[in-house]
N, C-alpha and C positions, 0 to 999 in steps of 0.2 A: 780896509783889506780883510778884517775878520769876517765881515758879512759875506763877501764874495766867495769865501772858502766854504760856505755852507751850501748844501744841496737845495734847500728851500729857504726863501726869504719872505717874511710878511712884515708890512710896514703900516703904521697908522695912516689913514687916508686923509686926515685933516690937519696934521701938524708934523713938523720935522722935515728933513730932507736927506737924500742919499747923494753923496758926492765922493769923488776921488780928488782930494785937494793937493795932491803932491806937486802939481805944476805951480800952485800958488805959494807953497811953502818950500820950494826949491829942493825937493827930494825926488831925484829921478827914480823911475821904476826899475827894479832889478829884472833880470831876464825871467826869473821865476814868477815875480808879481805880474809882469806883463803877460806871461803865458797863461797864468790862472785867469786873469781878467778876460783875455781873448778866448779862452775855452768856455767861459760862462756867458759872454755877451755877444750880441750881433756885432759885426765889424763896425758899422756906423755908430752904434751906441758906445763901443769901446773907444773909438777915435774921439768922439765928443767928450766922454767922461774923462779920458786920460789927458787930453790936450787942453781942455778949457776949464776943468774944475767946476763945471756947471752943477748947480744944486737942483736936483730933481725932487720936486714935491711928490707926495704919494701917487696921485693919478698919473703924473708924467713918468714917474719911475716904473709904474706898472705898464704903461704903454710902451716904454723903451725896453722892457724886459729885464730891468734891474732887480725887480722884485716879482714874486709869483702871485702875490695877492696884497690887497690893502683891506684894512678893517677899521671899524671904530675903535677907539681906545680900549673900551671894555671887552672887545672881542678879539684883540690881537693874539693873545695867548691861545684862546680856543681855536682860532683859525689856524695858527701854526701847528697845534697838536693834531687837528683834523687832517692836515697834509700828511702826517706821518702814519695815519691809521692803516694804509695798505702795507706797511713794512713789517709789523709784528708777524712772526710765523715764517718769514722768509729766511733762508739759510744765510747766516752772517758771512760765512766764507764765500758764498756765491756773490753776495752783494759787494763784498770787498774786492773780489776779482773783477766784477763788472766796473766798479768805480776806478780801479787801478788801470783798466784798459781805457776807459773813457777819458781819464785825465793823465795818461802816461806821459805826454809831452810836458805838461805843466809840472807833474811830479818830478820828472827828470831835471827840469830847469830849476826847481826849488832846491834840489839836492846840491 
């Protein structure tokens, strides 16, 4: 859940997995959690991730839209920082307002 709350996600391409294991550990999603997942993922990816607990490796997670990029272990941090380079200099208030609008349903459900 912490990863899905981030605007950008970068994952190692060769190791690890991305999954939502709630179905396997008997923790139903709250309305807020479900709203956030559904705001970030395509409908089919959300259904698969939420109902099966499928473990997506790096390339599969990228193809499914769970992550924005994959990188070799030594390049994960650089890749993540590079994704943020367009943001410095943008007005923080404007960015906050845009994000509030984009995620208004999820934010309301999380409250």
